[in-house]
DSSP file (Angstrom, degrees, kcal/mol; ACC not computed):
  #  RESIDUE AA STRUCTURE BP1 BP2  ACC     N-H-->O    O-->H-N    N-H-->O    O-->H-N    TCO  KAPPA ALPHA  PHI   PSI    X-CA   Y-CA   Z-CA
    1    1 A M              0   0    0      0, 0.0     2,-0.1     0, 0.0     0, 0.0   0.000 360.0 360.0 360.0 129.1    0.0    0.0    0.0
    2    2 A F     >  -     0   0    0      1,-0.1     4,-2.4     4,-0.0     5,-0.2  -0.436 360.0-104.2 -81.0 165.2    1.4    3.4   -0.9
    3    3 A Y  H  > S+     0   0    0      1,-0.2     4,-2.5     2,-0.2     5,-0.2   0.867 119.3  47.8 -57.0 -44.6    1.5    6.4    1.3
    4    4 A D  H  > S+     0   0    0      1,-0.2     4,-1.3     2,-0.2    -1,-0.2   0.891 112.7  48.7 -68.9 -38.9   -1.3    8.2   -0.4
    5    5 A E  H  4 S+     0   0    0      2,-0.2     4,-0.3     1,-0.2    -2,-0.2   0.901 114.6  46.3 -66.9 -38.7   -3.5    5.2   -0.4
    6    6 A A  H >< S+     0   0    0     -4,-2.4     3,-1.8     1,-0.2    -2,-0.2   0.952 108.7  54.0 -65.7 -50.3   -2.8    4.5    3.3
    7    7 A I  H >< S+     0   0    0     -4,-2.5     3,-1.4     1,-0.3    -1,-0.2   0.772  94.8  68.3 -59.4 -31.7   -3.4    8.1    4.4
    8    8 A E  T 3< S+     0   0    0     -4,-1.3    -1,-0.3     1,-0.3    -2,-0.2   0.646  87.2  68.4 -67.6 -10.7   -6.8    8.3    2.9
    9    9 A H  T <  S+     0   0    0     -3,-1.8   137,-2.9    -4,-0.3     2,-0.4   0.172  95.7  74.6 -89.3  15.2   -8.1    5.8    5.4
   10   10 A F  E <  S-A  145   0A   0     -3,-1.4     2,-0.6   135,-0.3   135,-0.2  -0.968  74.2-133.8-131.5 141.7   -7.6    8.4    8.2
   11   11 A N  E     -A  144   0A   0    133,-3.8   133,-2.9    -2,-0.4     2,-0.5  -0.900  30.0-162.8 -92.4 124.2   -9.3   11.6    9.3
   12   12 A I  E     -A  143   0A   0     -2,-0.6     2,-0.4   131,-0.2   131,-0.2  -0.887   7.8-169.9-112.9 128.5   -6.6   14.1    9.9
   13   13 A C  E     -A  142   0A   0    129,-2.7   129,-2.4    -2,-0.5     2,-0.5  -0.978  21.0-132.1-124.3 125.1   -7.1   17.3   12.0
   14   14 A N  E     +A  141   0A   0     -2,-0.4   127,-0.3   127,-0.2     3,-0.1  -0.645  32.6 164.9 -73.0 120.2   -4.6   20.2   12.1
   15   15 A V  E     +     0   0A   0    125,-2.6     2,-0.3    -2,-0.5   126,-0.2   0.601  61.4  18.6-111.5 -16.4   -4.0   21.2   15.7
   16   16 A F  E     +A  140   0A   0    124,-1.7   124,-2.5    42,-0.0    -1,-0.3  -0.984  46.6 173.8-157.6 140.1   -0.8   23.3   15.4
   17   17 A Q  E     +A  139   0A   0     -2,-0.3     2,-0.3   122,-0.2   122,-0.2  -0.917  30.7 127.7-144.6 123.0    1.3   25.2   12.9
   18   18 A G  E     -A  138   0A   0    120,-2.5   120,-2.8    -2,-0.3     2,-0.4  -0.941  48.3-111.9-160.3 179.8    4.4   27.4   14.0
   19   19 A F  E     -A  137   0A   0     -2,-0.3   118,-0.2   118,-0.2    -2,-0.0  -0.990  15.9-152.1-131.6 122.7    8.0   28.2   13.5
   20   20 A I  E     -A  136   0A   0    116,-2.8   116,-2.4    -2,-0.4     2,-1.2  -0.835  10.8-153.0 -92.9 110.6   10.6   27.5   16.2
   21   21 A P        +     0   0    0      0, 0.0     2,-0.4     0, 0.0   114,-0.2  -0.189  56.9 113.4 -85.5  49.0   13.4   30.2   15.7
   22   22 A I  S    S-     0   0    0     -2,-1.2    -2,-0.1   114,-0.1     3,-0.1  -0.972  78.2-103.7-114.8 134.0   16.1   28.0   17.1
   23   23 A K        -     0   0    0     -2,-0.4    52,-0.1   111,-0.2   113,-0.1  -0.364  41.1-121.1 -50.7 117.6   19.0   26.7   15.0
   24   24 A P        -     0   0    0      0, 0.0    -1,-0.1     0, 0.0    78,-0.1  -0.372  33.8-174.5 -66.6 141.9   18.4   23.0   14.4
   25   25 A K        -     0   0    0     77,-0.2     2,-0.0    76,-0.1    -3,-0.0  -0.999  22.6-115.8-140.2 139.9   21.1   20.7   15.7
   26   26 A P        -     0   0    0      0, 0.0     2,-0.6     0, 0.0    76,-0.2  -0.306  11.5-141.8 -73.5 155.2   21.4   17.0   15.2
   27   27 A K        -     0   0    0     74,-2.1    77,-0.2    -2,-0.0     3,-0.1  -0.940  25.3-168.8-115.2 103.9   21.2   14.4   18.0
   28   28 A Q        -     0   0    0     -2,-0.6     3,-0.1     1,-0.2    15,-0.0  -0.289  42.0 -69.3 -83.8 174.9   23.7   11.7   17.2
   29   29 A S  S    S-     0   0    0      1,-0.1    -1,-0.2    -2,-0.1    72,-0.0  -0.305  74.5 -79.2 -58.7 155.0   23.8    8.4   19.0
   30   30 A F        -     0   0    0     -3,-0.1     9,-0.2     1,-0.1    -1,-0.1  -0.256  51.1-114.4 -61.5 146.2   25.1    9.0   22.6
   31   31 A A  E     -E   38   0B   0      7,-1.7     7,-2.8    -3,-0.1     2,-0.5  -0.392  22.5-122.3 -79.5 156.9   28.9    9.4   23.0
   32   32 A M  E     +E   37   0B   0      5,-0.2     5,-0.2    -2,-0.1     2,-0.2  -0.882  32.6 175.1-103.0 133.4   31.0    6.9   24.9
   33   33 A G  E >   -E   36   0B   0      3,-3.0     3,-1.6    -2,-0.5     5,-0.0  -0.570  52.2 -84.5-119.5-176.6   33.1    8.1   27.8
   34   34 A K  T 3  S+     0   0    0      1,-0.3     3,-0.1    -2,-0.2    -2,-0.0   0.701 129.3  47.1 -66.5 -20.7   35.3    6.3   30.3
   35   35 A H  T 3  S-     0   0    0      1,-0.4    -1,-0.3     0, 0.0     2,-0.3   0.178 124.3 -88.5-106.8  15.3   32.2    5.5   32.4
   36   36 A G  E <  S-E   33   0B   0     -3,-1.6    -3,-3.0     2,-0.0    -1,-0.4  -0.709  74.4 -14.9 114.9-163.6   30.0    4.4   29.6
   37   37 A G  E     +E   32   0B   0     -2,-0.3     2,-0.3    -5,-0.2    -5,-0.2  -0.387  58.3 166.7 -78.3 152.4   27.5    6.3   27.3
   38   38 A F  E     -E   31   0B   0     -7,-2.8    -7,-1.7    -2,-0.1    -2,-0.0  -0.977  37.4-112.8-154.9 163.9   26.2    9.8   27.7
   39   39 A T        -     0   0    0     -2,-0.3    -9,-0.1    -9,-0.2     5,-0.1  -0.923  44.6-111.7 -97.8 123.6   24.4   12.6   25.9
   40   40 A P     >  -     0   0    0      0, 0.0     4,-2.2     0, 0.0     3,-0.4  -0.139  20.5-121.4 -52.8 147.1   26.7   15.7   25.3
   41   41 A D  H  > S+     0   0    0      1,-0.2     4,-2.7     2,-0.2     5,-0.2   0.847 112.5  61.1 -59.7 -34.9   25.8   18.8   27.2
   42   42 A V  H  > S+     0   0    0      1,-0.2     4,-2.0     2,-0.2    -1,-0.2   0.910 106.7  46.1 -61.8 -39.6   25.4   20.7   23.9
   43   43 A T  H  > S+     0   0    0     -3,-0.4     4,-2.2     2,-0.2    -1,-0.2   0.911 112.1  50.6 -69.5 -41.6   22.6   18.3   22.9
   44   44 A K  H  X S+     0   0    0     -4,-2.2     4,-2.3     1,-0.2    -2,-0.2   0.916 110.3  49.9 -62.8 -39.8   20.9   18.5   26.3
   45   45 A K  H  X S+     0   0    0     -4,-2.7     4,-2.2     1,-0.2    -1,-0.2   0.884 110.7  49.8 -61.7 -40.8   20.9   22.3   26.2
   46   46 A Y  H  X S+     0   0    0     -4,-2.0     4,-2.1    -5,-0.2    -1,-0.2   0.891 110.1  48.3 -69.6 -37.2   19.4   22.3   22.8
   47   47 A V  H  X S+     0   0    0     -4,-2.2     4,-2.7     1,-0.2    -1,-0.2   0.913 112.1  53.0 -68.5 -41.1   16.6   19.9   23.7
   48   48 A Q  H  X S+     0   0    0     -4,-2.3     4,-2.2     2,-0.2    -2,-0.2   0.857 107.6  49.2 -59.2 -39.8   16.0   22.1   26.8
   49   49 A S  H  X S+     0   0    0     -4,-2.2     4,-2.2     2,-0.2    -1,-0.2   0.921 111.6  49.5 -70.4 -37.2   15.7   25.2   24.7
   50   50 A L  H  X S+     0   0    0     -4,-2.1     4,-2.3     1,-0.2    -2,-0.2   0.944 111.3  49.1 -63.7 -46.0   13.3   23.4   22.4
   51   51 A K  H  X S+     0   0    0     -4,-2.7     4,-2.7     1,-0.2    -1,-0.2   0.891 108.9  53.1 -57.1 -41.2   11.2   22.2   25.4
   52   52 A K  H  X S+     0   0    0     -4,-2.2     4,-1.4     2,-0.2    -1,-0.2   0.923 109.2  50.2 -59.5 -43.1   11.1   25.8   26.9
   53   53 A W  H  X S+     0   0    0     -4,-2.2     4,-1.9     1,-0.2     3,-0.5   0.943 111.0  48.0 -61.8 -47.4    9.8   27.0   23.5
   54   54 A W  H  X S+     0   0    0     -4,-2.3     4,-3.0     1,-0.2     3,-0.3   0.930 108.6  54.4 -59.2 -48.3    7.1   24.3   23.5
   55   55 A L  H  < S+     0   0    0     -4,-2.7    -1,-0.2     1,-0.2    -2,-0.2   0.806 111.9  45.0 -55.7 -30.4    6.1   25.2   27.0
   56   56 A Q  H  < S+     0   0    0     -4,-1.4    -1,-0.2    -3,-0.5    -2,-0.2   0.792 125.1  29.8 -82.2 -30.2    5.7   28.9   26.0
   57   57 A H  H  < S+     0   0    0     -4,-1.9     2,-0.7    -3,-0.3    -2,-0.2   0.658  91.8  92.8-110.2 -16.5    3.7   28.2   22.8
   58   58 A W     <  +     0   0    0     -4,-3.0     3,-0.1    -5,-0.2   -42,-0.0  -0.712  37.2 165.8 -91.6 122.9    1.8   25.1   23.2
   59   59 A Q        +     0   0    0     -2,-0.7    -1,-0.1     1,-0.1    -4,-0.0   0.362  54.8  78.4-111.3   1.2   -1.8   25.7   24.4
   60   60 A C  S    S-     0   0    0      1,-0.2    -1,-0.1   -45,-0.0    54,-0.1   0.494  83.8-126.2 -97.7  -6.6   -3.5   22.4   23.7
   61   61 A G        -     0   0    0     -3,-0.1    -1,-0.2    52,-0.1     2,-0.2  -0.152  57.7 -30.9  75.0 174.8   -2.6   19.9   26.5
   62   62 A L        -     0   0    0     50,-0.1     2,-0.5     1,-0.1    53,-0.2  -0.400  59.6-130.0 -69.6 132.6   -1.2   16.6   25.9
   63   63 A I  B     -f  115   0C   0     51,-4.0    53,-0.8    -2,-0.2    -1,-0.1  -0.703  20.5-168.5 -79.3 132.2   -2.3   14.8   22.7
   64   64 A E        +     0   0    0     -2,-0.5    -1,-0.2    51,-0.1     3,-0.1   0.833  59.6  50.1 -90.6 -33.0   -3.4   11.3   23.6
   65   65 A G  S    S-     0   0    0      1,-0.2     2,-0.1    50,-0.0    79,-0.1   0.086 100.6 -46.1 -93.3-159.8   -3.8    9.6   20.2
   66   66 A T  E     -B  143   0A   0     77,-0.5    77,-1.9    55,-0.1     2,-0.4  -0.389  54.2-146.0 -77.3 149.0   -1.7    9.2   17.1
   67   67 A I  E     -Bc 142 121A   0     53,-2.9    55,-1.8    75,-0.2    56,-1.6  -0.923  14.6-155.2-123.9 138.7    0.1   12.1   15.5
   68   68 A Y  E     -Bc 141 123A   0     73,-1.8    73,-2.0    -2,-0.4     2,-0.5  -0.966  25.0-166.7-103.5 114.4    1.1   13.2   12.1
   69   69 A L  E     -Bc 140 124A   0     54,-2.7    56,-2.5    -2,-0.6     2,-0.4  -0.933  11.5-173.1-119.0 126.8    4.1   15.4   12.3
   70   70 A K  E     +Bc 139 125A   0     69,-2.8    69,-2.5    -2,-0.5     2,-0.4  -0.954  12.9 175.7-116.6 135.7    5.5   17.7    9.5
   71   71 A C  E     -Bc 138 126A   0     54,-2.5    56,-1.5    -2,-0.4     2,-0.4  -0.991  21.2-166.4-140.1 146.2    8.8   19.5   10.0
   72   72 A C  E     -Bc 137 127A   0     65,-2.0    65,-2.4    -2,-0.4     2,-0.6  -0.933  14.7-154.4-128.7 103.9   11.0   21.7    7.9
   73   73 A F  E     -Bc 136 128A   0     54,-3.0    56,-2.7    -2,-0.4     2,-0.5  -0.724  13.1-158.5 -89.1 116.4   14.5   22.2    9.3
   74   74 A C  E     -Bc 135 129A   0     61,-3.5    61,-2.0    -2,-0.6     2,-0.3  -0.863   9.3-173.6-100.9 122.4   15.9   25.5    8.0
   75   75 A V  E     - c   0 130A   0     54,-2.4    56,-2.4    -2,-0.5    58,-0.2  -0.866  38.1 -87.5-114.0 149.8   19.6   26.1    8.0
   76   76 A K  E     - c   0 131A   0     -2,-0.3     2,-0.5    54,-0.2    56,-0.2  -0.240  40.3-119.6 -60.0 132.3   21.3   29.4    7.1
   77   77 A F        -     0   0    0     54,-2.8     2,-0.6    53,-0.1    -1,-0.1  -0.613  27.7-138.4 -72.7 122.0   22.1   29.9    3.4
   78   78 A R    >   -     0   0    0     -2,-0.5     3,-1.2     1,-0.1     7,-0.2  -0.761  10.2-156.8 -89.6 122.9   25.7   30.4    3.0
   79   79 A Q  T 3  S+     0   0    0     -2,-0.6    -1,-0.1     1,-0.2     6,-0.1   0.764  92.7  66.3 -63.4 -27.6   26.9   33.0    0.6
   80   80 A T  T 3  S+     0   0    0      1,-0.1     2,-1.8     4,-0.1    -1,-0.2   0.683  74.3  96.5 -69.1 -17.4   30.1   31.2    0.3
   81   81 A D    <>  -     0   0    0     -3,-1.2     4,-3.1     1,-0.2     5,-0.2  -0.564  60.5-169.8 -75.4  92.8   28.4   28.4   -1.4
   82   82 A A  H  > S+     0   0    0     -2,-1.8     4,-1.5     1,-0.2     5,-0.2   0.832  80.2  51.7 -53.8 -39.7   29.0   29.4   -5.0
   83   83 A Y  H  > S+     0   0    0      2,-0.2     4,-2.6     1,-0.2     5,-0.4   0.956 114.9  42.4 -61.8 -52.0   26.6   26.9   -6.6
   84   84 A A  H  > S+     0   0    0      1,-0.2     4,-0.7     2,-0.2    -2,-0.2   0.923 111.9  53.6 -64.1 -46.1   23.8   27.9   -4.3
   85   85 A A  H  < S+     0   0    0     -4,-3.1    -1,-0.2    -7,-0.2    -2,-0.2   0.801 118.8  34.2 -63.6 -28.2   24.4   31.7   -4.6
   86   86 A E  H  < S+     0   0    0     -4,-1.5    -1,-0.2    -3,-0.3    -2,-0.2   0.791 125.4  36.6 -96.3 -31.4   24.4   31.6   -8.4
   87   87 A K  H  < S-     0   0    0     -4,-2.6    -3,-0.2     1,-0.3    -2,-0.1   0.965 119.8  -4.5 -92.0 -60.0   21.8   29.0   -9.1
   88   88 A V     <  -     0   0    0     -4,-0.7    -1,-0.3    -5,-0.4    -2,-0.1  -0.996  45.7-143.7-138.7 133.7   18.9   28.9   -6.7
   89   89 A P  S    S+     0   0    0      0, 0.0     2,-0.4     0, 0.0    -1,-0.1   0.584  93.6  44.6 -75.5  -5.9   18.0   30.8   -3.5
   90   90 A L  S    S+     0   0    0     41,-0.1     2,-0.4    -6,-0.1    41,-0.1  -0.938  71.4 168.1-138.5 116.3   16.4   27.8   -1.8
   91   91 A L  E     -D  130   0A   0     39,-0.6    39,-2.4    -2,-0.4     2,-0.1  -0.951  42.2-103.8-129.5 144.2   17.9   24.3   -1.9
   92   92 A L  E     -D  129   0A   0     -2,-0.4     2,-0.7    37,-0.2    37,-0.3  -0.453  49.9-114.6 -57.5 138.5   17.4   21.0   -0.3
   93   93 A N        -     0   0    0     35,-2.4    35,-0.1    -2,-0.1    -1,-0.1  -0.682  33.4-177.5 -88.0 114.5   20.2   20.8    2.2
   94   94 A M        +     0   0    0     -2,-0.7    -1,-0.1     2,-0.0    -2,-0.1  -0.162  33.1 139.5-107.1  40.5   22.7   18.0    1.4
   95   95 A T  S    S-     0   0    0      2,-0.1    -2,-0.0     1,-0.1     0, 0.0  -0.177  71.3 -98.5 -72.7 177.8   25.0   18.5    4.5
   96   96 A Q  S    S+     0   0    0      2,-0.1     2,-0.5     0, 0.0    -1,-0.1   0.393  92.3 107.8 -78.3   1.1   26.3   15.6    6.4
   97   97 A V  S    S-     0   0    0      1,-0.0     2,-0.2     2,-0.0    -2,-0.1  -0.717  70.8-130.1 -81.2 127.1   23.6   15.9    9.0
   98   98 A D    >>  -     0   0    0     -2,-0.5     4,-1.0     1,-0.1     3,-0.8  -0.543  10.0-132.0 -75.6 140.6   21.1   13.1    8.7
   99   99 A L  H >> S+     0   0    0      1,-0.2     4,-1.7    -2,-0.2     3,-0.8   0.898 105.1  56.0 -62.6 -40.3   17.5   14.2    8.7
  100  100 A D  H 3> S+     0   0    0      1,-0.3     4,-1.5     2,-0.2    -1,-0.2   0.772 102.8  56.3 -63.4 -23.3   16.4   11.7   11.4
  101  101 A N  H <4 S+     0   0    0     -3,-0.8   -74,-2.1     2,-0.2    -1,-0.3   0.782 106.9  48.6 -77.1 -25.8   19.0   13.0   13.7
  102  102 A L  H <X S+     0   0    0     -4,-1.0     4,-0.8    -3,-0.8   -77,-0.2   0.782 109.5  54.2 -72.4 -32.7   17.5   16.5   13.4
  103  103 A Q  H  X S+     0   0    0     -4,-1.7     4,-2.1    -5,-0.2     3,-0.3   0.900  96.4  69.4 -70.2 -42.6   14.1   15.0   14.0
  104  104 A K  H  X S+     0   0    0     -4,-1.5     4,-2.9     1,-0.2    -1,-0.2   0.854  98.6  43.2 -47.5 -52.7   15.2   13.3   17.4
  105  105 A P  H  > S+     0   0    0      0, 0.0     4,-2.4     0, 0.0    -1,-0.2   0.864 111.4  56.2 -67.5 -29.5   15.7   16.3   19.6
  106  106 A L  H  X S+     0   0    0     -4,-0.8     4,-1.3    -3,-0.3    -2,-0.2   0.937 111.1  42.5 -63.7 -45.6   12.5   17.9   18.4
  107  107 A Q  H  X S+     0   0    0     -4,-2.1     4,-1.6     2,-0.2     3,-0.5   0.930 111.8  56.7 -63.3 -46.1   10.4   14.8   19.3
  108  108 A D  H  < S+     0   0    0     -4,-2.9     3,-0.4     1,-0.3    -2,-0.2   0.907 108.4  46.8 -55.2 -42.0   12.3   14.6   22.6
  109  109 A A  H  < S+     0   0    0     -4,-2.4    -1,-0.3     1,-0.2    -2,-0.2   0.773 107.3  56.5 -71.0 -26.8   11.4   18.1   23.5
  110  110 A M  H >X>S+     0   0    0     -4,-1.3     4,-3.0    -3,-0.5     3,-2.1   0.760  83.6 104.4 -71.5 -27.8    7.8   17.6   22.6
  111  111 A Q  B 3<5S+g  115   0C   0     -4,-1.6     5,-0.2    -3,-0.4     6,-0.1  -0.315  89.7  11.9 -60.0 133.9    7.5   14.7   25.0
  112  112 A G  T 345S+     0   0    0      3,-3.6    -1,-0.3     1,-0.1     4,-0.1   0.300 131.2  52.7  85.2 -11.9    5.6   15.6   28.1
  113  113 A V  T <45S+     0   0    0     -3,-2.1    -2,-0.2     2,-0.4    -3,-0.1   0.686 125.6  10.8-118.8 -49.7    4.4   18.9   26.7
  114  114 A V  T  <5S+     0   0    0     -4,-3.0   -51,-4.0     1,-0.3     2,-0.3   0.828 136.4   7.7 -96.4 -44.1    2.7   18.1   23.3
  115  115 A M  B   < -fg  63 111C   0     -5,-1.6    -3,-3.6   -53,-0.2    -2,-0.4  -0.927  66.5-122.4-137.6 162.4    2.5   14.4   23.6
  116  116 A R  S    S+     0   0    0    -53,-0.8     2,-0.3    -2,-0.3    -1,-0.1   0.947  94.1   1.5 -72.1 -46.4    3.2   11.7   26.2
  117  117 A K    >   -     0   0    0     -6,-0.1     3,-1.7     1,-0.1    -1,-0.2  -0.983  66.2-121.2-140.6 154.1    5.8    9.7   24.2
  118  118 A D  G >  S+     0   0    0     -2,-0.3     3,-1.5     1,-0.3    -1,-0.1   0.652 103.8  78.8 -65.3 -15.2    7.4   10.1   20.8
  119  119 A E  G 3  S+     0   0    0      1,-0.3    -1,-0.3   -53,-0.0   -53,-0.0   0.649  77.1  74.3 -70.8 -12.1    6.1    6.7   19.8
  120  120 A Q  G <  S+     0   0    0     -3,-1.7   -53,-2.9   -54,-0.1     2,-1.0   0.725  71.6  96.6 -69.8 -19.7    2.7    8.4   19.2
  121  121 A V  E <   +c   67   0A   0     -3,-1.5   -53,-0.2   -55,-0.2     3,-0.1  -0.602  42.2 159.3 -70.9 101.6    4.2    9.9   16.0
  122  122 A C  E     +     0   0A   0    -55,-1.8     2,-0.4    -2,-1.0   -54,-0.2   0.644  62.7  45.0-101.9 -17.6    2.9    7.4   13.4
  123  123 A V  E     -c   68   0A   0    -56,-1.6   -54,-2.7     2,-0.0     2,-0.4  -0.996  67.4-179.2-123.4 128.2    3.2    9.7   10.3
  124  124 A L  E     +c   69   0A   0     -2,-0.4     2,-0.4   -56,-0.2   -54,-0.2  -0.986  11.8 174.1-138.3 125.9    6.2   11.7    9.7
  125  125 A N  E     +c   70   0A   0    -56,-2.5   -54,-2.5    -2,-0.4     2,-0.3  -0.954  20.7 160.3-127.7 110.8    7.1   14.2    6.8
  126  126 A S  E     +c   71   0A   0     -2,-0.4     2,-0.3   -56,-0.2   -54,-0.2  -0.936  14.7 175.3-133.3 154.6   10.3   16.1    7.1
  127  127 A C  E     -c   72   0A   0    -56,-1.5   -54,-3.0    -2,-0.3     2,-0.4  -0.969  19.3-142.4-145.0 165.0   12.8   18.0    5.1
  128  128 A K  E     +c   73   0A   0     -2,-0.3   -35,-2.4   -56,-0.2     2,-0.3  -1.000  27.8 172.3-126.8 130.3   16.0   20.2    5.5
  129  129 A I  E     -cD  74  92A   0    -56,-2.7   -54,-2.4    -2,-0.4     2,-0.4  -0.882  31.9-120.4-135.6 162.9   16.5   23.2    3.4
  130  130 A R  E     +cD  75  91A   0    -39,-2.4   -39,-0.6    -2,-0.3     2,-0.3  -0.874  47.6 142.6-100.6 135.1   18.9   26.2    3.1
  131  131 A C  E     -c   76   0A   0    -56,-2.4   -54,-2.8    -2,-0.4   -41,-0.1  -0.906  63.9 -81.0-159.5-173.4   17.3   29.6    3.4
  132  132 A N  S    S+     0   0    0     -2,-0.3     2,-0.3   -56,-0.2   -56,-0.1   0.292 107.9  40.2 -85.1   9.2   17.9   33.1    4.8
  133  133 A Y  S    S-     0   0    0    -58,-0.2     2,-0.3     2,-0.1    -2,-0.3  -0.959  74.8-127.4-148.6 164.4   16.8   32.2    8.4
  134  134 A V        +     0   0    0     -2,-0.3     2,-0.3  -113,-0.1   -59,-0.2  -0.863  53.3  75.0-117.6 155.0   17.3   29.3   10.8
  135  135 A G  E     - B   0  74A   0    -61,-2.0   -61,-3.5    -2,-0.3     2,-0.5  -0.889  69.3 -73.5 141.9-168.6   14.7   27.3   12.7
  136  136 A T  E     -AB  20  73A   0   -116,-2.4  -116,-2.8    -2,-0.3     2,-0.4  -0.977  23.7-146.0-132.7 123.5   12.1   24.7   12.3
  137  137 A G  E     -AB  19  72A   0    -65,-2.4   -65,-2.0    -2,-0.5     2,-0.4  -0.759  26.8-168.5 -81.3 130.2    8.6   24.8   10.7
  138  138 A V  E     +AB  18  71A   0   -120,-2.8  -120,-2.5    -2,-0.4     2,-0.4  -0.967  18.4 177.5-128.2 136.1    6.3   22.5   12.6
  139  139 A Q  E     -AB  17  70A   0    -69,-2.5   -69,-2.8    -2,-0.4     2,-0.4  -0.995  11.9-164.9-135.3 132.1    2.8   21.3   11.7
  140  140 A I  E     +AB  16  69A   0   -124,-2.5  -125,-2.6    -2,-0.4  -124,-1.7  -0.971   8.4 178.9-124.0 134.4    1.0   18.8   14.1
  141  141 A F  E     -AB  14  68A   0    -73,-2.0   -73,-1.8    -2,-0.4     2,-0.4  -0.907  21.5-136.6-124.9 151.8   -2.1   16.8   13.1
  142  142 A T  E     -AB  13  67A   0   -129,-2.4  -129,-2.7    -2,-0.3     2,-0.5  -0.843  21.9-143.7-103.1 157.0   -4.0   14.3   15.0
  143  143 A I  E     -AB  12  66A   0    -77,-1.9   -77,-0.5    -2,-0.4     2,-0.4  -0.965  17.7-177.9-126.0 126.9   -5.1   11.2   13.3
  144  144 A R  E     -A   11   0A   0   -133,-2.9  -133,-3.8    -2,-0.5     2,-0.3  -0.967  33.3-115.6-118.0 138.0   -8.3    9.1   13.6
  145  145 A Q  E     -A   10   0A   0     -2,-0.4     2,-1.0  -135,-0.2  -135,-0.3  -0.551  19.9-143.1 -70.7 132.2   -8.9    5.9   11.6
  146  146 A N    >   -     0   0    0   -137,-2.9     3,-1.4    -2,-0.3     4,-0.3  -0.790  18.0-176.9 -96.9  94.3  -11.7    6.2    9.2
  147  147 A F  G >  S+     0   0    0     -2,-1.0     3,-0.8     1,-0.3    -1,-0.2   0.709  74.3  69.6 -70.1 -20.7  -13.4    2.8    9.3
  148  148 A K  G 3  S+     0   0    0      1,-0.2    -1,-0.3    -3,-0.1  -139,-0.0   0.786  99.6  48.8 -66.3 -27.3  -15.9    3.6    6.6
  149  149 A N  G <  S+     0   0    0     -3,-1.4     2,-0.5  -140,-0.1    -1,-0.2   0.449  89.1  98.5 -92.1  -5.7  -13.2    3.7    4.0
  150  150 A I    <   -     0   0    0     -3,-0.8     2,-0.5    -4,-0.3    -3,-0.0  -0.709  53.7-165.8 -90.2 127.4  -11.6    0.4    4.9
  151  151 A H        -     0   0    0     -2,-0.5     2,-0.4     2,-0.0    -2,-0.0  -0.948  19.6-128.8-114.9 134.1  -12.6   -2.6    2.8
  152  152 A R        -     0   0    0     -2,-0.5     2,-0.5     2,-0.0    -2,-0.0  -0.628  17.7-140.6 -80.8 132.4  -11.7   -6.1    4.0
  153  153 A V              0   0    0     -2,-0.4    -1,-0.0     1,-0.1    -2,-0.0  -0.847 360.0 360.0 -95.8 124.9   -9.9   -8.2    1.3
  154  154 A T              0   0    0     -2,-0.5    -1,-0.1     0, 0.0    -2,-0.0   0.402 360.0 360.0-114.3 360.0  -11.1  -11.8    1.4
C-alpha cells in the first residue's frame, strides 16, 4: 500500500502550525566516555531550549492519540556556497547531518508537553533546506482511523 492510499483511510485534523526560531542541531547516538555512554551537554541544552519554546507556545494539553508530524528544518543559506548563490535561492540541504538526527531532539522536546511519548508519531514528513533564516517549521495533526473507507480483502 502506498503512502497516499494508506493516508486516505484516516481523518486528519490540524492542531498546530508554527515556527521555532532556534537553529536546528542533530542528536547523534550517545557518546562513549570512560564511564559508559552519555548525551553531550550541547545536545541536552538544545533539547531544553526546544522544550522551553514548546512550554511557552503550546496551548492544547497533551495529545493522547496518534500524531502526524510535518517538519522543515531551515539552516542558514551560506553566501560562500558558490553553486547555491548563483543557481537557486532555496535548496534542499545536502549536508552531512542526517534528517532523522534533526528529528530526534524535536520529538524529545515535545514529550511531556505536546505528547506523552514520541512513539505516538505514526506519520512523519520532514525536510531540511537552506534559506535566509534558521529554525524549524512544525505542523502537528491528530489522526483518527476512518473505518468507513476500509474494505476487507477476502
